[in-house]
N, C-alpha and C positions, 0 to 999 in steps of 0.2 A: 431170404423170403420166398415161398414156393411161387412158381410162374409157370403158364403154359401158353406157348406163343399163339397169338390170334394173327388172323390176316383178314384183309377187306377185299370186296370186290366192288366196283363202282363204275358209274357212268359220269360224263361231263355234260351236264343238262342245259337247258335253255339258258338258264341264268348264268352259265360258266362256272358253276360250282361243281366239285366233285363229290358225289352222293352215292351211297349203297348201304352195304351191311358187313358186319363182321361175323367171322365163325372160327372155330378151332382149326389150326393149321392142319392137324392129323385128319380132318374130313376132307381135304382138298380134292382127293381122286374121285369122291362122289360129287363134289360140288362143281367140277369141271362138266359134268353132265347135266345136273339138275340146278345148278346155279343157287341163287338166293330168291327168295319172293319179292314181288315187287308190284306195283299196280299203276294204271294209266294216270291217275291223278298225282302220282309222286313226280312226274314230269312237270306238273305246274307249282312246285314249290318255288316261291318268289325268292329273289336275291336275299330278302330279309328272313325267309323261311315259311311264313304262313301261306297256305294256298287261298288265294283270293278269288279265283275264278277257274272253273274247270269244265271242259265238255265231256269228261268222262265219269263224273260223279264219284259214288263210292263204290261201284260195282266193277268187277273184273279182276283177273290175276295175270300177272306176268312174271318173268324171271330175269334177272342179270346173270348172264353166263360168262364166267371168266375166260378171257382168251389165253391160251397157255404161251403165246408169243408176245403177250403184254404183261409179264409178270415182273414186278419190282421188289427187289429185297435188299435193304440197305442197312447195315448194323454199323451205327456211328460209334461203336465202341466206346461209349461214355456211361454205360449202364442203363441208358433209357431202353425203352420197348424197340424192337427192330421194326423199321418201316417195311412192312410187307403187305402189298396190295397188287390186285390185279385190275386192268382195265378191261371191260367186258361189253357184251352186246345185249340189249333188252329185247327178249324173245317172247313169244307166246308159250303157254305151257306145253305145246308139241314142239318146240324148239325152232320153229319158223321165225325169221326176222319180224319184229314188230315194226308197223308202218312208221312211228314216229321215233325210232332209236337213232339217236345222233351219229353213231358210227356207221350204221346202215345207210344213212343218208349219205355219208361221204364215200363209201362203198359203191352206191349207185351212181354218184357223179363221177367216179373214177371209171366205172364200167361204161358210162355214157361217153367220156372222152375217148376211150379206146374204140368204141363202136362207131363213133363219128369220125375218127382220122387215123386209127390204130396207133395212137400216142399215149404216152403216160406223163404224169407230171411228178417232177422231183422238187421238193420244198424244203426251205429251212425257216423257223420262227425266230425272229430277232425280238426279244422281250424287255421292255424297260419297267422298272419298280423303284420304289423308295424303301430304304432301310432305316429303321429306327435306332439302330445301333451305332450311329456317328452323329456327331453335333454338326449343326449347320453353320458354315462360316463363309464371309464373303470370298470370292476367288476360287471356290472349290471345283469349278466346272473342268472336268478332265484332269483334275491336278493330282500330281504324285501324292501330296499331302493327304488329301481326302482318300486315296487308295490305300495309303498307309495306315490311316486312323480307322478304317473297317475293320482291322485287326485280321482274325482268322475266319472270318465269316467267308470271304472269298474262297480261300483255300478249302474249307470245309464243304462249301457248296459245290465247287468243282469236283472234288473227291467224291460227293455223294451222287453227281450226274453221272460220273463215270461208272460207280458201282451200279447204278441203276440201268446201264446200258446205253447211256446217252454220251455222245462224243462232244465235250465242250470245245468251242472254237475261240471266243474271246470273252472276258469279264472285265468291265471298265466302268470307271466314274463317268456319270453323264452330265449334261448340261444343267439339269434342274437341281435343287435343293435335296440333298440326301439320295440322289437318284443314281440308280447303276443300270448296266444293260448287260445281258447275257445273249451270246449267240452260240448255236450248235450246229453240227454238220448237217448237210441235206440228206434227205431219205424219201423214199416213195411217200405218195400222199398220206395213206393211212398212218404209216409209222411216223412221219412228221408230225402230224396233228398228236398222236400218242406222246410223242417227245416234247410237245408243247405243254401238254397237260402234266407230264412228269416233271419237266422244269420248273414249273410254278408250285407244285407240291414240294420238290426238293429245296426250293428256296424258302418256302414256309416251314419246312421240317428243320432246315439248318437254323433259320432264325429263332424258332421256337426253342431249341436246345441252347442256344446262347442267351436266353431270357430276353429276346427282342421280337420284332414282328416285321413283315414286309408287307406293303399294299402295292398292288398292281392297277389300282384304280385309275381309270383314264385322265382323272383330273383331281388330284389330291388337294390343290391350292388353286383357287381361280386366277391368281396373278401370275403363276408360274407356268412353266411348259408342262405339258401332260406326258403320261406314260403311253407310249404306242406299242403295239405289235406290228412288226414289219415282216411280211411274208415274202421271201426270196424264192422264185419260180423259175424252172427251165423246163422244157419238153425233151422226151426221148422217144426214139422210135422202138418197134418191137424188139430190135436187136440190142437195145440199150445205148445207141448212138445219139449224141446231142443234135437236136435239130432246131434250136432256137436261133442261132446266130446265122447271118450270111453277109459275107463281106460285100459291101457296096448296096445293101438293102436299107430301106428306110430305117433309121435308128439302129442300124445293123441287124434289123430283124429278118428272118426267113419268112416266106409267104405263109406256112402254116402258124408261125407266131404271131404274124400281122392279124392274121383271122382270129386267132384265140384272143389276143388282147383288144382288138376291137370288140369282140362279144363282150369282154370284161367291162369296157368303157360304155357299150350300149346299155347293159343292165345294171350299170353301177347304182343308179338312184334307187333301184329295187334292192339290190343286195347289201347296200349300206345297212339296211334295217337288221342284217344278220351280222355284218362286220363290225358296225358301231352300234350295238343294240341297247345301249342304255341312255336314259336322258342325261347324265352326265358326259357321255361321250361328245356331244355337240358343243361342249364348253372347250374341248380340245381342238376341234375342228374349225378353227378361226385364224384370221390372218396373223402374220407375224409371231407365230407360236411354234415354226418349225414342223407345221402340220398341213395336210392338203386342205384345200377349200373348194377346187374345181375338178371338173371330170376331164382329166388330161393324162397325157403320156409324154414325158418329156427326158431327154437324155441328161444324166447326172444332175438332177435338181431335187433336193429333199423336200420341196415344197409341192411336188407333184403327187397326183393319186397313184400313178404308175411310174416309177422312177427306172429308166434303163441303166443299169450299173455299169461302171467302168471295169475293166480286166486289168489287174496290176501285173506288170512285168511278166507277162506269158513268155515262157522260154521256147516254145515250138509251135508251129502251126496248129497241132492238134489241141493243145491246152486251152487255147482261146475260146473254142465252142463250147468246152466243158465247164469252163469258169463263168462264161457270159450268162447273165440272169437278169430279170425284172423283178422289181420290188413293189409289191403291193402295200400301200401306206395308209389307207383308210381301215384301220383295224385297231382294235384295243383287246384288253383281257377280260372285259365284260361278256366277250363273245366265247361260246363254245368253239374251240378250234375245229371240231369236225363240222359245225354248222357254217362256220365262216369260209373254210377251205372248199367245203362242198359247193357253197354258192358260187365261188369263184369258178371252179370246175364246170359246173353246169353252164354258167354264163360263156366261158370259153368254148366249150364244146357246140353251143348254139352258134358262136361266131363261125366256128369251122364248117358246120353244116351248111350255113348261109352264105359262106365266102365274104363276110362282112369286111369292109376296107376300113383302114384306119383313117381317123379324121385328118383332113388336110389343111395344114396352114391356118389353124384357128387362132385368131387374135384374142378373142375373149371366150374362152370354154364356158359352158354352161357351169353354174354352181352346184356342188353337191348339196343333198338335203341339208336345211339348216336346223332341223329338230328330229327327235325319233318320231314324232307323229306323222311328219311329213315323209319320212322314209317308208313307215309302215304302210301309208296311203300308197306309195309308189309299188311297194310290194303287193299290196291286195290288188292294185290294177294290172299287174303284170301277168298276161295268159300264160306266159312261158313258166313263171314261178309255181303255178297251179299244178303244171305237170311235174315239176321238179319234187314238189312236196307231196302232192296228194291232197285232197280236200280235208281230210282229218287233220293231218300235220299242219297245214298252213292255217287252218281256224284255230288250232292250239296256240300256234306261235302268235298270231295276231292278237288273239284275247289276252294271252299272258302279258305281252310288251304294251298293250294299251291300258292295262289295269296298272301296270307298274308306272307308266308315265303319268296316269291320274294321281296315283298316291304322292307323288313329289311335286306336282305341279306348283304348289304354292310355295316351295322352298326358295329362297334366294340363292345365287350362284355360290356364295360362301357356305349355306347350309348345306345345298346339294353336294358341294365337294367334300364336306365334312362327313356327310351320310355315308357316301359311297366309298370313302377312304376305309371307313370302318368296316364295311361289306366285303371289299376286295383286297 
């Protein structure tokens, strides 16, 4: 059958979905300059699809311009169409970055960190999901038997990631029913967020070709553990040297790292609206579910908002600073990786600018927001967030998420979980 290869250029939007347009691959050289047509209200497509509310109306034209450094081409060698897509930037028609572009938000945040302290962030996303291609059995948590029964999914998924330019680290059976986890190698902030998007799409692409599906929903089952996205982070200086660790420092943190993570904790009530941005996210952030509930930083505790991770079997003094990292655990895959990581960076940069100290010996740290509505209110009330976003972007985000919360407010926890399991 005659075929002509198509490719797709996309953005990962407020809903955390990857959306854009396709075109013939032979047109790529022209599309690298003029992109594909887009409009402001396309940013307001809900997780379900319809645009329920928009500050942009029907007017205006934009374009998604492919980033040549974010090209993915994976041939599964099974006769199916090649997975060929670009991640791109939403720009005005003159090529300038659009103020509400998610990738531009992260770029600005990274620039803010450099300006504040001359530092860069290295990050790696650890993502959990449920795979339909394995039956649920008691005792499957971390079990070899469950690893065996997932068949070729893991091998194909890992091969697809590598072909897409992402370096897989671990693939494992997780604690929940039919739950798996994938980790990848760390990278600079924008690349790390790109890799998070690519990882999700390669999981979906692999499952699709096997006649199955995956869900990254934060809480597919209200009675089970949820699917988290854990962001491992460390700081480097302009020379690329690690600067997060300091022997004898509080929790092993250097002074810049203390200020950075103090900023994250200070702004966590507001930025939770971006990192846990769905009504179903708050079914995951509950006690006794291996998820954070308080605004805290703790050494080696998977119930903390910020977990100071151990360094395993470091062989030389130089290795420990490079492996040392802090894990942000108040995140899930309803979030756009660009918005989530950008918010963390802006918060950390503010901590550095203000020399904020870490909390001292708190016996009962404050609780995280307990609903999306509460988190959105904290975001709206944050004077810093207004400068991070800009008025137009912040209004769009708040309107988008408040309507989403209203639309599902009457659903029971079971109905909410089932609803978002289909969406993500």
